[in-house]
C-alpha positions as CSV (number, residue, x, y, z in Angstrom):
1,X,8.7,35.1,289.6
2,X,10.9,32.3,288.4
3,X,8.0,30.0,288.0
4,X,5.9,32.7,286.3
5,X,8.6,33.3,283.7
6,X,9.0,29.6,283.1
7,X,5.2,29.3,282.8
8,X,5.0,32.1,280.3
9,X,7.8,30.6,278.2
10,X,6.0,27.2,278.4
11,X,2.7,28.7,277.4
12,X,4.0,30.8,274.5
13,X,6.3,28.1,273.1
14,X,3.5,25.5,273.4
15,X,1.1,27.6,271.5
16,X,3.6,28.3,268.8
17,X,4.5,24.6,268.5
18,X,0.9,23.6,268.3
19,X,0.1,26.2,265.7
20,X,2.8,24.6,263.4
21,X,2.5,21.0,264.6
22,X,-1.2,20.4,263.9
23,X,-1.2,21.8,260.3
24,X,2.1,20.0,259.6
25,X,0.7,16.7,260.9
26,X,-2.4,17.0,258.7
27,X,-0.2,17.9,255.7
28,X,2.0,14.8,256.2
29,X,-1.1,12.6,256.4
30,X,-2.5,14.2,253.2
31,X,0.8,13.8,251.3
32,X,1.3,10.1,252.2
33,X,-2.3,9.4,251.2
34,X,-1.9,11.3,247.9
35,X,1.4,9.4,247.1
36,X,-0.4,6.1,247.7
37,X,-3.3,7.0,245.4
38,X,-0.9,8.3,242.7
39,X,1.1,5.2,242.8
40,X,-2.0,3.1,242.4
41,X,-3.2,5.1,239.4
42,X,0.2,4.9,237.8
43,X,0.2,1.1,238.1
44,X,-3.2,0.9,236.6
45,X,-2.2,3.2,233.7
46,X,1.0,1.1,233.2
47,X,-1.1,-2.1,232.7
48,X,-3.4,-0.5,230.1
49,X,-1.0,-0.8,227.1
50,X,-0.7,-4.5,227.8
51,X,-4.4,-4.9,227.5
52,X,-4.3,-3.3,224.0
53,X,-1.8,-5.9,222.9
54,X,-3.2,-9.1,224.5
55,X,-6.1,-10.3,226.6
56,X,-4.4,-13.6,227.5
57,X,-5.1,-14.2,231.2
58,X,-1.7,-15.7,231.9
59,X,0.1,-12.8,230.3
60,X,-2.1,-10.3,232.1
61,X,-1.4,-12.0,235.5
62,X,2.3,-11.9,234.9
63,X,2.2,-8.3,234.0
64,X,0.0,-7.4,237.0
65,X,2.3,-9.3,239.3
66,X,5.4,-7.5,238.0
67,X,3.7,-4.1,238.6
68,X,2.1,-4.9,242.0
69,X,3.6,-7.7,244.1
70,X,0.8,-7.4,246.6
71,X,-1.7,-8.8,244.1
72,X,-4.0,-5.7,244.5
73,X,-3.9,-5.2,240.7
74,X,-7.0,-6.9,239.1
75,X,-8.2,-7.0,235.5
76,X,-11.9,-7.3,234.6
77,X,-12.2,-8.7,231.1
78,X,-15.4,-8.4,229.2
79,X,-17.4,-11.6,229.1
80,X,-15.2,-13.3,231.7
81,X,-14.4,-13.1,235.4
82,X,-11.9,-11.0,237.2
83,X,-8.2,-11.9,237.1
84,X,-7.6,-11.7,240.8
85,X,-9.5,-10.9,244.0
86,X,-11.7,-7.9,243.4
87,X,-12.4,-5.3,246.1
88,X,-14.4,-2.9,243.9
89,X,-18.1,-2.5,244.6
90,X,-20.3,-3.7,241.8
91,X,-21.9,-0.3,241.3
92,X,-18.5,1.4,240.8
93,X,-17.3,-1.4,238.5
94,X,-20.5,-1.1,236.3
95,X,-20.2,2.6,236.2
96,X,-16.6,2.4,235.0
97,X,-17.6,-0.2,232.3
98,X,-20.7,1.5,231.1
99,X,-19.6,5.1,231.3
100,X,-16.0,4.4,230.4
101,X,-15.0,6.7,233.3
102,X,-11.8,6.6,235.4
103,X,-12.8,6.3,239.1
104,X,-10.5,7.0,242.1
105,X,-12.6,6.9,245.3
106,X,-12.3,6.0,248.9
107,X,-14.1,2.8,250.0
108,X,-14.2,1.0,253.3
109,X,-10.8,-0.3,254.4
110,X,-8.9,1.6,251.6
111,X,-8.9,3.3,248.3
112,X,-10.0,2.0,244.9
113,X,-8.8,3.0,241.4
114,X,-10.7,1.9,238.3
115,X,-9.2,2.5,234.9
116,X,-11.3,1.5,231.8
117,X,-9.5,0.3,228.7
118,X,-11.3,0.1,225.3
119,X,-10.5,-3.2,223.5
120,X,-11.0,-4.0,219.8
121,X,-14.6,-4.6,219.0
122,X,-15.6,-1.7,221.2
123,X,-15.4,-3.8,224.3
124,X,-14.3,-2.3,227.7
125,X,-12.0,-3.9,230.2
126,X,-11.5,-2.4,233.6
127,X,-8.2,-2.4,235.5
128,X,-8.7,-2.3,239.3
129,X,-6.1,-1.3,241.8
130,X,-7.0,-1.5,245.5
131,X,-4.8,0.4,248.1
132,X,-5.3,-0.8,251.7
133,X,-5.7,1.7,254.4
134,X,-2.4,0.7,255.9
135,X,-0.7,1.7,252.7
136,X,-2.4,5.1,252.8
137,X,-0.9,5.9,256.3
138,X,2.4,4.2,256.1
139,X,5.1,6.2,257.9
140,X,2.6,8.8,259.2
141,X,2.9,7.8,262.8
142,X,6.7,7.8,262.7
143,X,6.7,11.3,261.2
144,X,4.3,12.5,263.8
145,X,6.5,11.0,266.6
146,X,9.5,12.8,265.2
147,X,7.6,16.1,265.1
148,X,6.2,15.6,268.6
149,X,9.6,14.9,270.1
150,X,11.1,17.9,268.2
151,X,8.3,20.1,269.6
152,X,8.9,18.8,273.1
153,X,12.5,19.5,272.8
154,X,11.9,23.1,271.6
155,X,9.4,23.7,274.4
156,X,11.7,22.2,277.0
157,X,14.7,24.3,275.7
158,X,12.7,27.5,275.8
159,X,11.5,26.8,279.3
160,X,15.1,26.0,280.4
161,X,16.4,29.2,278.9
162,X,13.6,31.3,280.4
163,X,14.3,29.6,283.8
164,X,18.0,30.4,283.6
165,X,17.3,34.0,282.7
166,X,14.7,34.3,285.4
167,X,17.0,32.8,288.0
168,X,19.3,35.9,287.7
169,X,16.4,38.2,288.1
170,X,15.0,36.2,291.1
171,X,18.3,35.9,292.8
172,X,18.9,39.6,292.6
173,X,15.4,40.4,293.8
174,X,15.7,38.0,296.7
175,X,19.0,39.5,297.8
176,X,17.4,43.0,297.6
177,X,14.4,41.8,299.7
178,X,16.7,40.1,302.3
179,X,18.7,43.3,302.6
180,X,15.6,45.4,303.0
181,X,14.3,43.0,305.8
182,X,17.7,43.1,307.5
183,X,17.7,46.9,307.3
184,X,14.2,47.0,308.8
185,X,15.3,44.8,311.7
186,X,18.0,47.3,312.5
187,X,21.1,45.9,310.7
188,X,22.4,49.2,309.4
189,X,25.5,47.6,307.9
190,X,23.5,45.7,305.4
191,X,24.4,46.3,301.8
192,X,23.6,44.5,298.5
193,X,25.8,43.6,295.6
194,X,24.0,45.0,292.5
195,X,23.4,42.3,289.9
196,X,20.9,41.2,287.4
197,X,19.1,43.4,284.8
198,X,19.9,47.1,284.7
199,X,16.7,48.1,286.6
200,X,17.6,45.8,289.5
201,X,21.2,47.0,289.5
202,X,19.9,50.5,289.7
203,X,17.6,49.5,292.6
204,X,20.5,47.9,294.4
205,X,22.7,51.0,294.0
206,X,19.8,53.1,295.3
207,X,19.3,50.8,298.3
208,X,23.0,51.1,299.2
209,X,22.8,54.8,298.9
210,X,19.7,55.0,301.1
211,X,21.2,52.7,303.8
212,X,24.4,54.8,303.9
213,X,22.4,58.0,304.1
214,X,20.2,56.6,306.8
215,X,23.2,55.5,308.9
216,X,24.7,59.0,308.5
217,X,21.4,60.8,309.5
218,X,20.9,58.5,312.5
219,X,24.5,59.1,313.6
220,X,24.1,62.8,313.2
221,X,20.9,62.8,315.1
222,X,22.3,60.8,318.0
223,X,25.3,63.0,318.2
224,X,23.0,66.0,318.3
225,X,21.1,64.5,321.2
226,X,24.4,63.9,323.0
227,X,25.5,67.5,322.4
228,X,22.2,69.0,323.5
229,X,22.2,66.8,326.7
230,X,25.8,67.9,327.3
231,X,24.7,71.5,327.2
232,X,22.5,70.9,330.2
233,X,25.6,70.3,332.4
234,X,26.1,74.1,332.7
235,X,22.8,74.8,334.5
236,X,23.4,71.6,336.6
237,X,26.7,73.1,337.7
238,X,24.9,76.3,338.8
239,X,22.4,74.1,340.7
240,X,25.2,72.4,342.5
241,X,26.7,75.7,343.5
242,X,23.2,76.9,344.6
243,X,22.7,73.8,346.7
244,X,26.1,74.3,348.4
245,X,25.1,77.8,349.4
246,X,21.9,76.3,350.9
247,X,23.9,74.0,353.1
248,X,22.4,73.7,356.5
249,X,18.9,74.4,355.4
250,X,16.1,71.7,355.5
251,X,15.8,71.7,351.8
252,X,19.5,71.5,350.9
253,X,19.8,67.7,351.2
254,X,16.7,67.2,349.0
255,X,18.0,69.6,346.4
256,X,21.4,68.1,346.4
257,X,19.9,64.5,346.0
258,X,17.6,65.7,343.2
259,X,20.5,67.4,341.4
260,X,22.7,64.3,341.8
261,X,20.0,62.1,340.4
262,X,19.4,64.5,337.5
263,X,23.1,64.5,336.7
264,X,23.2,60.7,336.7
265,X,20.3,60.5,334.3
266,X,21.9,63.1,332.1
267,X,25.1,61.2,332.0
268,X,23.2,58.0,331.1
269,X,21.5,59.9,328.2
270,X,24.8,61.1,326.8
271,X,26.3,57.6,327.0
272,X,23.3,56.0,325.4
273,X,23.2,58.5,322.6
274,X,26.9,57.8,321.7
275,X,26.6,54.0,321.8
276,X,26.2,52.1,318.5
277,X,22.8,52.5,316.9
278,X,19.8,50.3,317.7
279,X,20.9,48.4,320.7
280,X,18.4,46.7,323.0
281,X,14.6,46.4,322.7
282,X,14.0,50.1,322.8
283,X,16.6,50.7,320.1
284,X,14.7,48.2,318.0
285,X,11.5,50.1,318.5
286,X,13.2,53.3,317.4
287,X,14.1,51.6,314.2
288,X,10.5,50.6,313.6
289,X,10.7,46.9,314.2
290,X,7.7,45.7,316.2
291,X,7.4,42.1,317.2
292,X,4.1,40.2,316.8
293,X,1.8,40.4,319.8
294,X,2.7,37.9,322.5
295,X,6.3,37.4,321.4
296,X,9.1,39.2,323.1
297,X,12.1,40.3,321.0
298,X,14.5,40.6,323.9
299,X,15.5,38.0,326.5
300,X,14.5,35.1,324.3
301,X,15.7,31.9,325.9
302,X,16.9,33.8,329.0
303,X,19.3,36.1,327.2
304,X,19.3,39.9,326.7
305,X,18.2,42.6,329.1
306,X,16.0,41.5,332.1
307,X,14.8,43.2,335.2
308,X,12.2,43.1,338.0
309,X,9.7,45.7,336.9
310,X,8.2,46.1,340.4
311,X,11.5,47.0,342.0
312,X,12.3,49.6,339.3
313,X,8.8,51.1,339.7
314,X,9.2,51.3,343.4
315,X,12.6,53.0,343.1
316,X,11.5,55.6,340.5
317,X,8.2,56.4,342.3
318,X,10.3,57.1,345.4
319,X,12.3,59.6,343.3
320,X,9.2,61.5,342.3
321,X,7.9,61.8,345.8
322,X,10.3,64.7,346.4
323,X,8.5,66.9,343.9
324,X,5.1,65.4,344.9
325,X,5.7,66.4,348.5
326,X,6.4,70.0,347.5
327,X,3.2,70.2,345.5
328,X,1.0,68.5,348.1
329,X,0.1,65.6,345.9
330,X,-1.0,62.4,347.5
331,X,0.3,59.2,346.1
332,X,-0.6,55.5,346.4
333,X,1.7,52.6,345.5
334,X,0.5,49.1,345.1
335,X,3.1,46.4,344.2
336,X,2.6,42.7,343.6
337,X,4.7,40.2,345.6
338,X,4.9,37.8,342.6
339,X,8.0,37.9,340.3
340,X,7.7,40.6,337.6
341,X,10.6,39.8,335.3
342,X,10.4,41.4,331.9
343,X,12.7,41.5,328.9
344,X,13.7,45.1,329.4
345,X,16.6,46.8,331.1
346,X,16.2,48.8,334.3
347,X,16.7,52.0,332.3
348,X,13.9,51.1,329.9
349,X,11.4,50.5,332.7
350,X,12.6,53.6,334.5
351,X,12.1,55.7,331.4
352,X,8.5,54.5,331.2
353,X,7.8,55.3,334.8
354,X,9.4,58.7,334.5
355,X,7.5,59.5,331.3
356,X,4.1,58.6,332.8
357,X,4.5,60.2,336.2
358,X,6.2,63.2,334.6
359,X,3.1,63.7,332.4
360,X,1.0,63.9,335.6
361,X,3.2,66.7,337.0
362,X,3.3,68.6,333.7
363,X,-0.4,68.4,332.8
364,X,-2.3,68.4,336.2
365,X,-2.5,71.1,338.8
366,X,-0.5,70.9,342.1
367,X,-2.4,68.9,344.7
368,X,-3.8,66.4,342.1
369,X,-3.5,62.9,343.5
370,X,-2.1,60.0,341.6
371,X,-1.5,56.3,342.0
372,X,1.0,53.7,340.8
373,X,0.2,50.0,340.6
374,X,2.1,46.9,339.4
375,X,-0.1,43.8,338.8
376,X,1.1,40.3,337.8
377,X,-1.2,38.3,335.5
378,X,-0.7,34.8,334.1
379,X,1.4,35.9,331.1
380,X,2.2,39.6,331.7
381,X,3.0,42.4,334.1
382,X,0.8,45.4,334.1
383,X,2.0,48.9,335.2
384,X,-1.0,51.1,336.0
385,X,-0.6,54.9,336.5
386,X,-3.7,57.0,337.2
387,X,-4.4,60.5,338.4
388,X,-7.2,62.7,339.5
389,X,-6.8,65.3,336.7
390,X,-9.0,66.2,333.8
391,X,-8.0,63.0,331.9
392,X,-7.2,62.5,328.2
393,X,-10.1,63.5,325.9
394,X,-8.7,61.8,322.8
395,X,-6.7,58.6,323.7
396,X,-6.1,57.6,320.1
397,X,-4.6,60.9,319.2
398,X,-2.5,60.9,322.4
399,X,-0.8,57.7,321.3
400,X,0.4,59.3,318.1
401,X,3.9,60.6,318.5
402,X,4.1,64.4,318.6
403,X,0.4,65.0,317.9
404,X,-1.0,65.8,321.4
405,X,-2.2,69.3,321.9
406,X,0.3,71.2,324.1
407,X,2.6,68.3,324.3
408,X,5.3,66.5,322.2
409,X,3.6,63.1,322.8
410,X,7.0,61.5,323.4
411,X,6.1,60.3,326.9
412,X,3.3,58.0,325.9
413,X,5.3,57.0,322.8
414,X,8.2,55.8,325.0
415,X,5.8,53.7,327.1
416,X,4.1,52.3,324.1
417,X,7.4,51.3,322.4
418,X,8.7,49.7,325.6
419,X,5.5,47.6,325.8
420,X,5.6,46.6,322.1
421,X,9.3,45.6,322.5
422,X,8.2,42.8,324.8
423,X,5.1,41.8,322.9
424,X,2.7,43.8,325.1
425,X,0.5,46.8,324.6
426,X,-0.8,50.1,326.2
427,X,-4.3,51.4,326.7
428,X,-5.8,54.6,328.0
429,X,-9.0,54.9,330.0
430,X,-10.6,56.9,332.8
431,X,-9.7,55.7,336.3
432,X,-11.4,55.7,339.7
433,X,-9.6,59.0,340.6
434,X,-11.5,60.7,337.8
435,X,-8.5,61.3,335.5
436,X,-6.5,59.3,333.1
437,X,-5.7,55.6,333.8
438,X,-2.8,54.4,331.7
439,X,-2.1,50.6,331.7
440,X,1.1,49.4,330.2
441,X,1.3,45.7,329.7
442,X,4.7,43.9,329.5
443,X,4.9,40.3,328.5
444,X,6.7,38.2,331.0
445,X,10.3,37.3,330.2
446,X,11.3,33.6,329.7
447,X,12.7,31.8,332.7
448,X,16.1,32.9,333.7
449,X,19.0,30.5,332.9
450,X,20.3,28.3,335.7
451,X,22.5,30.1,338.2
452,X,21.1,33.5,337.5
453,X,19.1,35.1,340.3
454,X,17.0,38.2,339.8
455,X,16.2,40.6,342.7
456,X,12.6,40.8,343.9
457,X,10.9,43.7,345.5
458,X,10.6,43.5,349.3
459,X,7.8,46.0,349.8
460,X,4.9,44.5,351.8
461,X,2.1,45.6,354.0
462,X,4.1,44.9,357.1
463,X,7.3,46.6,356.1
464,X,7.1,49.7,353.8
465,X,9.6,52.4,353.0
466,X,9.1,55.6,355.0
467,X,8.1,57.6,352.0
468,X,5.1,55.3,351.4
469,X,3.6,55.9,354.8
470,X,1.9,58.9,356.4
471,X,0.1,61.4,354.3
472,X,1.0,59.6,351.0
473,X,-1.7,57.0,351.8
474,X,0.3,54.2,350.0
475,X,-0.7,50.6,350.2
476,X,1.0,47.5,348.9
477,X,0.0,43.9,348.4
């Protein structure tokens, strides 16, 4: 914008300067030329009275020399030669003598003035005054130079003034743009100092009001989530009491473990809802910041949250087997033995697994099989969850938050945001079991800093947890 304003000032001032400079330059040239011709005619007219008094050559030469030191003043006497060096063409000289006509005309290399004078005896003498071309343009170049430098100074001054005025506008616009980018990246404390023209000051005040209101709304929303989550403790307490009354039965231990796990998760939700806004990769996703494909936003250079995805997947899949066993669902688990370090926390990966497997239990009939697989590629870790249900008829719509028929669409949105936070992606297809096959790709995290060791899953084909054997039909690489 600053260059544009300076360019506009340069263009406008230049056009104005040229519109005055060109006519003025032509006028100066015309005035100088006219002054030279008038001076020549005046000198010729001043010598005419001398001719009426005497035709003595010596007297005429002295008079001509006194009037024109450059010896351009020549007298043509009748019947004798010219008194001086004549520059007049013969045709013009004859015309002046015969027609007794005063002639002032441009000739090559200058200007000629011929003034006829009638002598006694009806004879005609001609006074010639030649003005060289240099005399006709004397001082013109100097005048043009002065005008040129004056125009350059005016144009430069206008550009400088426009640049200074534009600098204030640009500085205010840049600060507003930087604050907007910072707010978009999740810095909710960003504010701007309103400055510049009135319109930009109003925009800055509006931005500050918007950022303040946004912070208030997010804080209220998170507090509401914490309050709603806290209300679930009442039915959890009832479940605890019910599990105590079931003590001694085969199902009591499972119910108690499930209730304990649910209470732990609920406590984590309440704690997360009441922490500062937009922390961690998933928090960045909530604020709408999405990194470019292939670039992780967390864990850069080995810092930030990190975890072994295969280990978290194994643990969370084990949790879901309790419900799967009650609904006669078969499950397969296939875990890679290679490192699966991603730039997300254990809770983020667990939320993805819970969302995807939870969707299977909510949207497929009891007894529907499902499978979980973790695959390591050269640059990423792929989490694959598939089932034998009816599948997802419209994958694109399913990926839109809150638009799925009969569902909030939040489960798939959680998985997609987690993948995007690491620079990965998510796709939906139909799998070998006949139902939906959801593949969530997480970009591998950078190498861990020296001295930091991450846990690796120990599941293998020789040694598997008890829940993966028997009628679950699980297999692992």
